[in-house]
N, C-alpha and C positions, 0 to 999 in steps of 0.2 A: 805559760808554756815556753819551752826553750825555743830559741830562734831556729829556723830551718834554712838550709842553704838553698839558693835559687837553682842549684844544680841537682838537688835531691828529689827523689820521688818516693813518698812514703804515706802511710795511712795517718790521717789526723782525726782524732776522736774527741767527741764532746758528750758528756753525760747529760741525759735528759730525764729529770725526775718525773716519775709517774708513767713513763713510756713502757709499753709491754714488749716492744720490739717487733710488732706486727703491723704498725701503722706505716703509711707512706712518709718518708722523711727526705728533706732537701736541706742543703747547706749553701750559704752565700758568703762571699767575702767582699767587703766594701771599704772605701776610705773611712777611717774613724769618724763617727758623728753623722754618717750618711746612711739612711735606711735603704735596704735593697729594693731595686726595681724587679719586676717580674722576670726580666731576662737575666738577672744575676743568680737566680736559683738553679742549682745543679742537683741532679739525683744523687742521693747518698744511700747508704745501707746501714743496717744494724749489725753490730758485733754481738751476735747472740750468745757468745761465751760470757759476755759481761752482764747479761740481763738477770735481774733479780727482782724481788718484791718492791724495791725502791725506784727502779727505772732501768734504762739501758743506754749503752754508748752508741751514738750515731757516728758514722765514720765516712770519710771520703778520701780518695787517692789524690794527693796533692803533689804537684810538681810536673816537670816536663814529661809528657806522655801519659799523665794522669787525667782525672776528670777535670781538675782545676789547675791552672798554671798562673802564677803571678810574678811580676818583676820584683826586684828588691824594693823593700818599703815595709810599712806597718799597715795591717789590715784588720778590720773588725769582722769577726766571724759571727754568723747568724745561723740558727737552726729553725726550720719550719716543719711542724708535724701535722699531717692531715689525719684527724681523729674525729670524724663527724659526730656531733655538730660543732666540735671545737676545731680551731685552726691556730694554735699558738705559734707565735714568732718570738724566738728567744735570742737575746744577745748572749753570745757564747765566749766572749773574750777577745783579746788582741793576739795577733800572730805577727812576728817579725820575720821577714824574709831577707836574708843577707847574701 
């Protein structure tokens, strides 16, 4: 993923294989190598225009005034999908905030 300015507010998306786009979805950003705590999870939403037979994009508004704001640094993104009886927690990659 391209770096994002700490001044920018934009949608950040992560593809979730097998998702229908109807499940509850949350996204967390942590220090790399650190698993998220319950308080790290923020409500996300599905980009239904991206949903297909293979999965869907979970997205969250990132930056000042968005759902999640982070200072400059590198963060590990995580996606959690509630699809009873499953509750997958997926590493979604690193994001650099500059």
